LOMI-289642 format. One record per residue: x, y, z of N, C-alpha, C in turn; residue number from 1. Coordinates in Angstrom, 2 decimals. Layout:
       n_x       n_y       n_z      ca_x      ca_y      ca_z       c_x       c_y       c_z   kollum
         X         Y         Z         X         Y         Z         X         Y         Z      NUM
...
REM end
This chain:
       n_x       n_y       n_z      ca_x      ca_y      ca_z       c_x       c_y       c_z   kollum
    186.29     89.72     17.44    186.09     90.83     16.49    187.28     90.96     15.54        1
    188.50     90.85     16.12    189.68     91.00     15.28    189.71     89.91     14.22        2
    189.31     88.67     14.63    189.29     87.58     13.69    188.29     87.85     12.58        3
    187.14     88.45     12.96    186.12     88.79     11.98    186.65     89.77     10.96        4
    187.46     90.73     11.43    187.99     91.76     10.53    188.98     91.16      9.55        5
    189.70     90.13      9.97    190.69     89.54      9.08    190.09     88.44      8.21        6
    188.88     87.98      8.58    188.23     86.90      7.87    187.94     87.31      6.43        7
    188.26     86.42      5.54    187.93     86.65      4.14    188.76     87.71      3.46        8
    189.95     88.00      3.99    190.77     89.07      3.40    191.13     88.75      1.96        9
    191.44     87.49      1.70    191.81     87.10      0.34    190.63     87.27     -0.60       10
    189.43     86.91     -0.12    188.22     87.05     -0.94    187.96     88.52     -1.24       11
    188.12     89.35     -0.21    187.87     90.78     -0.38    188.84     91.39     -1.37       12
    190.13     91.04     -1.26    191.13     91.59     -2.17    190.82     91.16     -3.59       13
    190.39     89.90     -3.75    190.02     89.42     -5.08    188.86     90.23     -5.64       14
    187.92     90.54     -4.75    186.75     91.31     -5.18    187.13     92.71     -5.61       15
    187.98     93.38     -4.83    188.34     94.75     -5.17    189.19     94.79     -6.43       16
    189.95     93.73     -6.67    190.71     93.67     -7.92    189.75     93.56     -9.10       17
    188.65     92.83     -8.89    187.63     92.73     -9.92    187.03     94.09    -10.21       18
    186.76     94.87     -9.16    186.21     96.21     -9.33    187.17     97.07    -10.14       19
    188.46     96.94     -9.87    189.44     97.73    -10.58    189.48     97.41    -12.06       20
    189.02     96.20    -12.43    189.05     95.78    -13.82    187.76     96.14    -14.56       21
    186.79     96.70    -13.84    185.50     96.98    -14.45    185.57     98.14    -15.43       22
    186.54     99.04    -15.23    186.59    100.24    -16.06    187.08     99.92    -17.46       23
    186.60    100.69    -18.42    187.07    100.56    -19.79    188.40    101.27    -19.90       24
    189.21    100.98    -20.96    190.51    101.62    -21.10    190.39    103.14    -21.09       25
    191.32    103.78    -20.38    191.25    105.23    -20.22    191.82    105.95    -21.42       26
    191.22    107.09    -21.75    191.75    107.98    -22.77    192.41    109.14    -22.07       27
    193.29    109.85    -22.76    194.06    110.93    -22.14    193.17    111.98    -21.52       28
    192.04    112.27    -22.18    191.17    113.33    -21.68    189.91    112.77    -21.03       29
    190.01    111.57    -20.46    188.83    110.88    -19.92    188.11    111.72    -18.88       30
    188.84    112.27    -17.92    188.20    113.02    -16.84    187.53    114.28    -17.36       31
    188.19    114.96    -18.31    187.59    116.17    -18.86    186.33    115.83    -19.67       32
    186.37    114.69    -20.36    185.27    114.32    -21.25    183.99    113.98    -20.50       33
    184.11    113.59    -19.24    182.92    113.13    -18.51    182.38    114.18    -17.54       34
    182.91    115.38    -17.56    182.41    116.41    -16.66    180.92    116.63    -16.88       35
    180.19    116.62    -15.75    178.75    116.89    -15.75    177.91    115.82    -16.46       36
    178.52    114.69    -16.80    177.75    113.59    -17.38    177.39    112.61    -16.28       37
    176.10    112.34    -16.08    175.67    111.48    -14.97    175.93    109.99    -15.22       38
    176.37    109.33    -14.17    176.50    107.87    -14.15    175.69    107.37    -12.96       39
    174.94    106.30    -13.17    174.03    105.81    -12.14    174.34    104.35    -11.82       40
    174.35    104.04    -10.52    174.42    102.64    -10.09    173.09    102.30     -9.42       41
    172.51    101.18     -9.82    171.22    100.77     -9.29    171.32     99.39     -8.64       42
    170.67     99.23     -7.50    170.62     97.93     -6.87    169.86     96.96     -7.76       43
    170.44     95.80     -7.99    169.86     94.85     -8.95    168.54     94.26     -8.48       44
    168.25     94.35     -7.18    167.03     93.73     -6.64    165.88     94.71     -6.44       45
    166.00     95.91     -6.95    164.90     96.88     -6.86    163.71     96.40     -7.69       46
    162.52     96.40     -7.09    161.33     96.11     -7.90    160.86     97.40     -8.56       47
    159.77     97.34     -9.29    159.32     98.50    -10.04    159.04     99.71     -9.18       48
    158.33     99.51     -8.09    158.01    100.63     -7.20    159.25    101.18     -6.51       49
    160.13    100.29     -6.07    161.36    100.72     -5.41    162.25    101.50     -6.39       50
    162.32    101.03     -7.61    163.12    101.72     -8.62    162.59    103.13     -8.85       51
    161.26    103.25     -8.93    160.65    104.56     -9.14    160.95    105.49     -7.98       52
    160.91    104.95     -6.76    161.20    105.75     -5.56    162.64    106.24     -5.57       53
    163.56    105.32     -5.87    164.98    105.67     -5.87    165.29    106.72     -6.93       54
    164.76    106.53     -8.12    165.02    107.50     -9.19    164.48    108.88     -8.83       55
    163.32    108.91     -8.20    162.76    110.19     -7.77    163.67    110.86     -6.74       56
    164.19    110.08     -5.80    165.08    110.63     -4.78    166.40    111.10     -5.40       57
    166.83    110.43     -6.45    168.06    110.83     -7.13    167.82    111.99     -8.09       58
    166.55    112.33     -8.31    166.23    113.43     -9.22    166.38    113.06    -10.68       59
    166.11    111.79    -11.00    166.28    111.29    -12.36    164.97    110.68    -12.85       60
    164.57    111.01    -14.07    163.39    110.40    -14.67    163.82    109.20    -15.51       61
    162.87    108.32    -15.80    163.17    107.16    -16.65    163.64    107.62    -18.03       62
    163.06    108.71    -18.51    163.46    109.24    -19.82    164.90    109.72    -19.78       63
    165.27    110.45    -18.73    166.64    110.93    -18.60    167.61    109.77    -18.45       64
    167.16    108.73    -17.75    168.03    107.59    -17.49    168.49    106.92    -18.78       65
    167.68    107.02    -19.81    168.04    106.41    -21.09    169.32    107.01    -21.67       66
    169.61    108.26    -21.30    170.82    108.91    -21.79    172.00    108.81    -20.85       67
    171.80    108.15    -19.72    172.87    108.01    -18.72    173.54    106.64    -18.86       68
    174.74    106.54    -18.35    175.40    105.24    -18.24    174.96    104.61    -16.92       69
    174.43    103.40    -16.98    173.89    102.73    -15.79    174.66    101.45    -15.52       70
    175.06    101.26    -14.27    175.68    100.01    -13.83    174.79     99.42    -12.74       71
    174.72     98.11    -12.70    173.91     97.43    -11.70    174.81     96.78    -10.65       72
    174.38     96.87     -9.40    175.11     96.27     -8.29    174.30     95.09     -7.75       73
    174.92     93.92     -7.72    174.24     92.73     -7.23    174.53     92.51     -5.76       74
    173.68     91.74     -5.11    173.91     91.40     -3.71    175.17     90.56     -3.56       75
    175.47     89.77     -4.58    176.70     88.97     -4.55    177.92     89.88     -4.49       76
    177.91     90.96     -5.28    179.03     91.91     -5.25    179.15     92.56     -3.88       77
    178.01     92.92     -3.30    178.03     93.54     -1.97    178.69     92.62     -0.95       78
    178.35     91.35     -1.02    178.94     90.40     -0.06    180.42     90.16     -0.35       79
    180.81     90.20     -1.62    182.22     90.02     -1.96    183.09     91.08     -1.29       80
    182.60     92.29     -1.26    183.38     93.39     -0.69    183.23     93.54      0.82       81
    182.08     93.18      1.35    181.77     93.53      2.74    181.79     92.37      3.72       82
    181.78     91.14      3.25    181.70     90.00      4.17    182.86     89.95      5.15       83
    184.02     90.46      4.75    185.19     90.43      5.64    185.04     91.40      6.81       84
    184.10     92.34      6.71    184.00     93.40      7.71    182.64     93.48      8.41       85
    181.60     92.91      7.80    180.26     93.02      8.36    179.59     91.66      8.45       86
    178.71     91.50      9.43    177.90     90.30      9.51    176.94     90.24      8.34       87
    176.59     89.04      7.96    175.70     88.82      6.82    174.39     89.59      6.98       88
    173.86     89.60      8.20    172.56     90.23      8.45    172.56     91.72      8.14       89
    173.70     92.38      8.33    173.79     93.81      8.07    173.86     94.13      6.58       90
    174.36     93.17      5.81    174.44     93.37      4.36    173.11     93.00      3.71       91
    172.49     91.94      4.25    171.20     91.52      3.73    171.31     90.64      2.50       92
    170.15     90.31      1.93    170.13     89.42      0.77    169.55     90.09     -0.47       93
    169.46     91.43     -0.43    168.99     92.18     -1.58    169.86     93.41     -1.81       94
    170.17     93.68     -3.06    170.93     94.88     -3.41    169.94     96.00     -3.74       95
    169.85     96.98     -2.84    168.87     98.06     -3.00    169.51     99.44     -3.08       96
    170.72     99.59     -2.55    171.39    100.89     -2.55    171.65    101.35     -3.98       97
    171.43    102.62     -4.22    171.64    103.19     -5.55    172.32    104.55     -5.43       98
    172.95    104.98     -6.51    173.70    106.24     -6.45    173.77    106.92     -7.81       99
    173.91    108.22     -7.77    174.12    109.05     -8.96    175.46    109.74     -8.80      100
    176.33    109.60     -9.79    177.67    110.18     -9.75    177.86    111.10    -10.95      101
    178.24    112.34    -10.68    178.46    113.32    -11.75    179.86    113.91    -11.58      102
    180.70    113.80    -12.59    182.04    114.35    -12.53    182.03    115.87    -12.55      103
    182.92    116.48    -11.77    182.99    117.93    -11.67    184.42    118.42    -11.93      104
    184.55    119.74    -12.07    185.83    120.34    -12.37    186.77    120.26    -11.15      105
    188.06    120.41    -11.43    189.07    120.38    -10.36    188.77    121.45     -9.32      106
    188.88    121.08     -8.06    188.61    122.00     -6.97    187.22    121.85     -6.38      107
    186.37    121.06     -7.05    185.00    120.86     -6.57    184.97    119.99     -5.31      108
    185.87    119.01     -5.28    185.90    118.10     -4.15    184.84    117.02     -4.25      109
    184.68    116.26     -3.18    183.66    115.21     -3.12    182.47    115.74     -2.34      110
    181.35    115.90     -3.02    180.13    116.38     -2.37    179.11    115.25     -2.36      111
    178.55    114.96     -1.21    177.63    113.82     -1.06    176.33    114.26     -0.41      112
    175.21    113.78     -0.94    173.92    113.93     -0.28    173.29    112.54     -0.19      113
    172.50    112.31      0.84    171.90    110.99      1.04    170.39    111.10      1.25      114
    169.70    110.05      0.86    168.25    109.93      1.05    167.94    108.51      1.51      115
    167.26    108.38      2.64    166.88    107.09      3.21    168.10    106.25      3.61      116
    169.18    106.90      3.99    170.37    106.20      4.48    170.46    106.43      5.98      117
    170.37    105.36      6.75    170.25    105.49      8.20    171.55    105.26      8.97      118
    172.53    104.61      8.35    173.72    104.18      9.08    174.96    104.99      8.72      119
    175.16    105.19      7.43    176.35    105.90      6.96    176.03    107.38      6.75      120
    176.92    108.23      7.22    176.72    109.67      7.10    177.46    110.22      5.89      121
    177.16    111.47      5.57    177.84    112.14      4.46    179.35    112.14      4.67      122
    179.78    112.50      5.88    181.21    112.54      6.17    181.89    111.19      6.04      123
    181.20    110.13      6.44    181.76    108.79      6.30    182.00    108.45      4.84      124
    181.01    108.76      4.00    181.17    108.52      2.56    182.33    109.34      2.00      125
    182.38    110.61      2.35    183.43    111.48      1.81    184.82    110.98      2.18      126
    185.01    110.66      3.44    186.32    110.17      3.89    186.73    108.91      3.15      127
    185.80    107.95      3.07    186.11    106.67      2.45    186.35    106.82      0.95      128
    185.54    107.64      0.29    185.69    107.81     -1.15    186.99    108.51     -1.50      129
    187.45    109.42     -0.64    188.74    110.07     -0.86    189.86    109.04     -0.75      130
    189.75    108.13      0.19    190.74    107.06      0.33    190.74    106.16     -0.90      131
    189.56    105.93     -1.46    189.45    105.07     -2.64    190.12    105.69     -3.86      132
    190.29    107.01     -3.85    190.90    107.68     -4.99    189.92    108.48     -5.82      133
    188.70    108.60     -5.35    187.70    109.40     -6.06    187.94    110.88     -5.81      134
    187.73    111.68     -6.83    187.95    113.12     -6.69    186.97    113.90     -7.56      135
    186.62    115.08     -7.07    185.80    116.04     -7.82    184.54    115.39     -8.42      136
    183.62    115.05     -7.54    182.39    114.41     -7.98    181.22    114.82     -7.09      137
    180.07    114.98     -7.72    178.83    115.23     -6.99    178.10    113.89     -6.91      138
    177.81    113.45     -5.70    177.30    112.09     -5.49    176.01    112.13     -4.67      139
    175.01    111.43     -5.17    173.76    111.26     -4.42    173.58    109.77     -4.15      140
    173.27    109.44     -2.90    173.06    108.05     -2.51    171.64    107.91     -1.99      141
    170.94    106.89     -2.42    169.54    106.75     -2.01    169.13    105.29     -1.88      142
    168.15    105.06     -1.02    167.53    103.75     -0.88    166.03    103.90     -1.01      143
    165.32    102.83     -1.37    163.87    102.91     -1.53    163.14    103.08     -0.19      144
    163.81    102.69      0.89    163.32    102.87      2.26    164.57    103.00      3.12      145
    164.41    103.12      4.43    165.57    103.27      5.30    166.48    102.04      5.22      146
    167.71    102.24      4.78    168.71    101.18      4.72    170.02    101.72      5.28      147
    170.95    100.80      5.60    172.21    101.23      6.22    173.04    102.08      5.27      148
    173.08    101.70      3.99    173.84    102.47      3.01    175.28    102.04      2.86      149
    175.71    101.06      3.65    177.11    100.62      3.57    177.45    100.11      2.18      150
    176.55     99.31      1.61    176.81     98.73      0.31    176.79     99.76     -0.82      151
    176.21    100.94     -0.56    176.16    101.98     -1.59    177.56    102.41     -2.02      152
    178.52    102.27     -1.10    179.91    102.63     -1.43    180.38    101.85     -2.65      153
    179.98    100.58     -2.73    180.40     99.74     -3.85    179.84    100.30     -5.16      154
    178.59    100.71     -5.14    177.97    101.26     -6.33    178.61    102.56     -6.78      155
    178.95    103.42     -5.82    179.59    104.69     -6.16    180.95    104.44     -6.81      156
    181.73    103.54     -6.24    183.06    103.26     -6.79    182.96    102.63     -8.17      157
    181.98    101.76     -8.36    181.80    101.12     -9.66    181.39    102.15    -10.71      158
    180.47    103.04    -10.36    180.02    104.07    -11.29    181.15    105.04    -11.62      159
    181.96    105.38    -10.61    183.07    106.31    -10.83    184.11    105.70    -11.77      160
    184.41    104.42    -11.58    185.37    103.75    -12.46    184.86    103.73    -13.89      161
    183.57    103.49    -14.04    182.97    103.50    -15.37    183.03    104.90    -15.97      162
    182.83    105.91    -15.14    182.81    107.29    -15.59    184.17    107.75    -16.10      163
    185.22    107.47    -15.33    186.55    107.95    -15.70    187.26    107.03    -16.68      164
    186.80    105.78    -16.74    187.51    104.82    -17.58    188.83    104.41    -16.98      165
    189.03    104.72    -15.71    190.28    104.39    -15.03    189.99    103.51    -13.82      166
    190.67    102.39    -13.68    190.42    101.51    -12.53    190.92    102.13    -11.23      167
    190.13    102.03    -10.19    190.59    102.41     -8.86    191.55    101.33     -8.36      168
    192.57    101.75     -7.63    193.54    100.79     -7.12    192.87     99.83     -6.14      169
    193.14     98.53     -6.30    192.49     97.51     -5.49    192.72     97.74     -4.00      170
    193.96     98.09     -3.63    194.26     98.28     -2.21    193.55     99.51     -1.64      171
    193.34    100.53     -2.48    192.61    101.72     -2.02    191.13    101.40     -1.81      172
    190.58    100.61     -2.72    189.17    100.22     -2.60    188.95     99.41     -1.34      173
    189.85     98.48     -1.07    189.72     97.66      0.13    189.82     98.51      1.39      174
    190.79     99.43      1.42    190.94    100.31      2.59    189.73    101.22      2.76      175
    189.18    101.71      1.65    188.01    102.59      1.72    186.81    101.85      2.30      176
    186.63    100.61      1.87    185.53     99.80      2.39    185.69     99.57      3.89      177
    186.91     99.23      4.30    187.18     99.01      5.72    187.00    100.30      6.50      178
    187.39    101.42      5.92    187.28    102.72      6.59    185.81    103.08      6.85      179
    184.96    102.87      5.86    183.55    103.19      6.03    182.93    102.35      7.14      180
    183.25    101.06      7.14    182.69    100.16      8.16    183.23    100.52      9.54      181
    184.54    100.75      9.63    185.16    101.10     10.92    184.54    102.37     11.50      182
    184.44    103.40     10.67    183.89    104.67     11.14    182.45    104.53     11.60      183
    181.66    103.81     10.83    180.25    103.65     11.18    180.09    102.84     12.46      184
    180.91    101.81     12.64    180.81    100.99     13.85    181.24    101.77     15.09      185
    182.32    102.52     14.98    182.78    103.31     16.13    181.78    104.42     16.44      186
    181.24    105.05     15.40    180.23    106.08     15.61    179.00    105.53     16.29      187
    178.64    104.30     15.93    177.48    103.66     16.54    177.70    103.42     18.03      188
    178.89    102.96     18.39    179.21    102.69     19.80    179.31    104.00     20.59      189
    179.95    105.00     19.99    180.11    106.29     20.66    178.78    107.03     20.78      190
    177.86    106.71     19.88    176.61    107.46     19.84    176.81    108.85     19.25      191
    177.89    109.02     18.50    178.22    110.32     17.92    178.98    110.08     16.61      192
    178.25    110.05     15.51    178.88    109.76     14.23    179.84    110.86     13.79      193
    179.54    112.10     14.14    180.42    113.20     13.75    181.79    113.08     14.42      194
    181.79    112.70     15.69    183.06    112.52     16.39    183.86    111.37     15.78      195
    183.16    110.33     15.37    183.84    109.20     14.73    184.46    109.64     13.41      196
    183.73    110.44     12.63    184.27    110.99     11.38    185.52    111.81     11.65      197
    185.44    112.70     12.63    186.57    113.57     12.96    187.78    112.75     13.39      198
    187.53    111.74     14.21    188.63    110.91     14.73    189.37    110.21     13.61      199
    188.63    109.51     12.75    189.27    108.77     11.67    189.97    109.71     10.70      200
    189.35    110.84     10.39    189.96    111.81      9.48    191.24    112.39     10.07      201
    191.22    112.70     11.35    192.39    113.29     12.01    193.55    112.30     12.05      202
    193.26    111.06     12.39    194.32    110.04     12.44    194.87    109.80     11.04      203
    193.98    109.70     10.06    194.42    109.46      8.68    195.29    110.61      8.19      204
    194.90    111.83      8.50    195.69    113.00      8.10    197.10    112.92      8.67      205
    197.20    112.59      9.95    198.52    112.52     10.59    199.37    111.41     10.00      206
    198.76    110.27      9.72    199.48    109.13      9.15    200.00    109.47      7.76      207
    199.13    110.02      6.92    199.50    110.33      5.54    200.51    111.47      5.48      208
    200.29    112.51      6.30    201.17    113.68      6.27    202.58    113.34      6.72      209
    202.70    112.49      7.72    204.02    112.19      8.29    204.68    110.98      7.66      210
    203.91    110.19      6.91    204.48    108.99      6.30    204.79    107.90      7.31      211
    204.18    107.98      8.46    204.43    107.00      9.52    203.78    105.67      9.18      212
    204.55    104.58      9.31    203.98    103.25      9.13    204.39    102.29     10.24      213
    205.12    102.81     11.22    205.53    101.99     12.35    204.33    101.74     13.27      214
    204.02    100.48     13.57    202.83    100.16     14.39    202.79    100.88     15.73      215
    203.95    101.00     16.40    203.96    101.66     17.70    203.65    103.15     17.57      216
    204.15    103.77     16.51    203.87    105.18     16.31    202.41    105.40     15.91      217
    201.86    104.44     15.18    200.43    104.53     14.85    199.60    104.46     16.12      218
    200.01    103.60     17.06    199.34    103.53     18.37    199.36    104.89     19.06      219
    200.52    105.55     19.01    200.68    106.85     19.67    199.76    107.89     19.03      220
    199.66    107.86     17.71    198.80    108.83     17.02    197.33    108.59     17.37      221
    196.93    107.34     17.44    195.55    107.01     17.82    195.26    107.53     19.22      222
    196.18    107.30     20.15    196.00    107.77     21.52    195.93    109.29     21.57      223
    196.83    109.94     20.81    196.89    111.40     20.85    195.63    112.01     20.24      224
    195.19    111.46     19.11    194.00    112.00     18.45    192.75    111.80     19.31      225
    192.60    110.63     19.88    191.42    110.37     20.72    191.44    111.25     21.96      226
    192.64    111.51     22.50    192.76    112.39     23.66    192.38    113.82     23.30      227
    192.88    114.29     22.15    192.59    115.65     21.70    191.09    115.86     21.47      228
    190.42    114.80     21.01    188.99    114.89     20.71    188.13    114.45     21.89      229
    188.78    114.13     23.00    188.08    113.72     24.23    187.21    112.49     23.99      230
    187.79    111.52     23.29    187.11    110.27     22.99    187.81    109.13     23.73      231
    187.04    108.32     24.41    187.59    107.15     25.10    187.34    105.91     24.24      232
    188.42    105.24     23.86    188.32    104.05     23.02    188.67    102.81     23.83      233
    188.02    101.71     23.52    188.39    100.43     24.11    189.62     99.90     23.37      234
    190.29     98.92     23.96    191.45     98.32     23.30    191.04     97.70     21.96      235
    189.84     97.13     21.93    189.35     96.52     20.70    189.15     97.57     19.61      236
    188.61     98.72     19.97    188.41     99.80     19.00    189.75    100.35     18.52      237
    190.70    100.48     19.43    192.03    100.95     19.04    192.66    100.00     18.03      238
    192.51     98.70     18.27    193.07     97.72     17.35    192.37     97.78     16.00      239
    191.07     98.00     16.04    190.29     98.12     14.81    190.80     99.30     13.97      240
    191.03    100.43     14.62    191.54    101.61     13.92    192.98    101.37     13.46      241
    193.77    100.72     14.29    195.16    100.45     13.94    195.25     99.57     12.70      242
    194.42     98.54     12.63    194.41     97.67     11.45    194.13     98.48     10.19      243
    193.18     99.40     10.30    192.84    100.26      9.16    193.99    101.17      8.80      244
    194.59    101.81      9.79    195.64    102.79      9.52    196.93    102.15      9.01      245
    197.20    100.93      9.42    198.35    100.23      8.87    198.16    100.00      7.38      246
    196.93     99.73      7.00    196.61     99.55      5.58    196.72    100.89      4.85      247
    196.18    101.94      5.44    196.22    103.27      4.82    197.65    103.79      4.69      248
    198.50    103.46      5.66    199.88    103.94      5.63    200.66    103.40      4.43      249
    200.18    102.32      3.84    200.86    101.73      2.68    200.28    102.19      1.35      250
    199.30    103.09      1.40    198.70    103.60      0.17    199.45    104.82     -0.33      251
    199.32    105.08     -1.61    199.95    106.27     -2.21    198.96    107.43     -2.12      252
    198.83    107.98     -0.91    197.91    109.09     -0.68    198.68    110.37     -0.41      253
    198.09    111.48     -0.80    198.69    112.79     -0.58    197.78    113.59      0.34      254
    198.32    114.13      1.42    197.48    114.80      2.41    196.79    116.03      1.83      255
    197.45    116.74      0.92    196.81    117.92      0.32    195.63    117.51     -0.56      256
    195.77    116.38     -1.25    194.66    115.88     -2.06    193.47    115.49     -1.19      257
    193.76    114.84     -0.06    192.69    114.46      0.87    191.93    115.69      1.35      258
    192.68    116.71      1.73    192.06    117.94      2.23    191.25    118.64      1.14      259
    191.73    118.57     -0.09    191.02    119.23     -1.19    189.71    118.53     -1.50      260
    189.67    117.22     -1.31    188.47    116.46     -1.63    187.43    116.48     -0.51      261
    187.89    116.59      0.73    186.98    116.57      1.89    187.21    117.84      2.70      262
    186.99    118.97      2.06    187.35    120.25      2.66    186.63    120.52      3.98      263
    185.35    120.24      4.02    184.57    120.58      5.21    185.10    119.95      6.48      264
    185.41    118.67      6.42    185.88    117.96      7.61    187.24    118.47      8.05      265
    188.15    118.65      7.09    189.50    119.07      7.47    189.55    120.54      7.89      266
    188.69    121.36      7.33    188.60    122.75      7.81    188.08    122.77      9.24      267
    187.15    121.88      9.53    186.61    121.78     10.89    187.70    121.32     11.86      268
    188.51    120.36     11.43    189.59    119.87     12.28    190.62    120.97     12.54      269
    190.91    121.76     11.51    191.85    122.87     11.69    191.29    123.88     12.68      270
    189.98    124.08     12.65    189.35    125.00     13.58    189.41    124.52     15.01      271
    189.52    123.19     15.19    189.64    122.63     16.53    191.05    122.77     17.10      272
    192.00    123.13     16.23    193.39    123.33     16.65    193.95    122.09     17.33      273
    193.76    120.94     16.67    194.30    119.69     17.21    195.81    119.64     16.99      274
    196.53    119.13     17.94    197.98    119.05     17.84    198.43    117.72     17.26      275
    197.91    117.39     16.09    198.32    116.14     15.45    198.60    116.37     13.96      276
    199.11    117.57     13.64    199.55    117.83     12.28    200.88    117.13     12.06      277
    201.39    117.20     10.84    202.65    116.52     10.53    203.76    116.99     11.45      278
    203.90    118.31     11.60    204.97    118.83     12.43    204.78    118.44     13.89      279
    203.53    118.51     14.35    203.25    118.20     15.75    203.49    116.73     16.05      280
    203.12    115.86     15.08    203.34    114.43     15.30    204.83    114.15     15.39      281
    205.58    114.69     14.44    207.02    114.48     14.47    207.63    115.10     15.72      282
    207.11    116.27     16.10    207.61    116.91     17.31    207.29    116.12     18.55      283
    206.14    115.45     18.54    205.72    114.63     19.68    206.71    113.49     19.91      284
    207.08    112.83     18.80    208.02    111.73     18.94    209.42    112.25     19.27      285
    209.74    113.43     18.77    211.03    114.02     19.11    211.11    114.32     20.60      286
    209.98    114.79     21.16    209.94    115.06     22.59    210.18    113.80     23.40      287
    209.58    112.69     22.94    209.78    111.42     23.64    211.26    111.03     23.58      288
    211.84    111.18     22.37    213.26    110.84     22.22    214.14    111.72     23.08      289
    213.81    113.01     23.13    214.59    113.94     23.96    214.48    113.61     25.43      290
    213.28    113.17     25.84    213.08    112.82     27.25    213.98    111.66     27.64      291
    213.99    110.61     26.80    214.85    109.46     27.09    216.32    109.85     27.05      292
    216.66    110.74     26.11    218.05    111.19     26.01    218.47    111.94     27.26      293
    217.57    112.81     27.75    217.87    113.57     28.96    218.01    112.68     30.18      294
    217.12    111.68     30.26    217.20    110.74     31.39    218.52    109.99     31.35      295
    218.91    109.54     30.16    220.16    108.79     30.03    221.36    109.67     30.40      296
    221.31    110.93     29.95    222.39    111.86     30.29    222.51    112.04     31.79      297
    221.36    112.18     32.46    221.38    112.35     33.92    221.96    111.12     34.62      298
    221.60    109.94     34.09    222.11    108.70     34.70    223.62    108.59     34.53      299
    224.09    108.85     33.30    225.53    108.74     33.05    226.30    109.80     33.84      300
    225.73    111.00     33.95    226.39    112.05     34.73    226.48    111.65     36.20      301
    225.43    111.00     36.69    225.41    110.58     38.10    226.49    109.54     38.37      302
    226.59    108.55     37.44    227.62    107.53     37.61    229.02    108.13     37.48      303
    229.16    109.08     36.55    230.47    109.73     36.39    230.87    110.46     37.65      304
    229.88    111.08     38.32    230.14    111.80     39.55    230.60    110.90     40.68      305
    230.22    109.64     40.65    230.62    108.70     41.70    232.12    108.43     41.70      306
    232.72    108.56     40.53    234.14    108.21     40.42    235.06    109.41     40.37      307
    234.50    110.58     40.61    235.34    111.79     40.65    235.90    112.00     42.04      308
REM end
């Protein structure tokens, strides 16, 4: 599994760099100029009936679509981004996922609704899109029939880049893609997607808030978060999360921005009173250091007493 996660990393990075270049040059007021203007991403392999179904689910008519900016997502693009993390069979050979993205005012956050998406949840999309750098957007994701929805992330990011005229950072896009896949896979094994969302969000919050990038400390945070949420992880799952968090620890993310974009999840985590906030994480490691210091003091005092 670990080899599968690392497979194709160079290809994936190349792909996300391509996504970052899709946007047109940004203007100073780009974000303000696109407020409430719809941008649509459509799967390139939709037939006529499927297209009609998707547009109906997105609440868009063909007439309205003529006034929207439309980007198409190909199956080749889906594989470029996802092959490093998912088996070919899960991605499939047709691009069907579609999305509607509408820019909103500051403070709106990332709001997501889904139709015919069976694998990825609203919370998974929100968490991953916040990591990608998306902010203040109303997003609808739809498929013509029940589909996993993993590839829809690519369409949302492409539409958002087109909307703002600003490229998303390649490393953020790659981490967001890995985050969505990791969360969905762990949720599938746990049989509880909400717990998987909470776990990844809690660990990410602690990593970003504390600025921790040391692998051993990341291990400690994973153990502490899973313990607080009463989740039992296998060593393989821990490594999967660790690989993701090491990548996230190197991103230029702000914990307040994350909370502002995904308010519902982080408010829920605060309500759980988990002891993995920035202060608690730092205090946790301080306690470990103090314990070793106290043990050493006792040892040295004991030896000193022998020679008195």
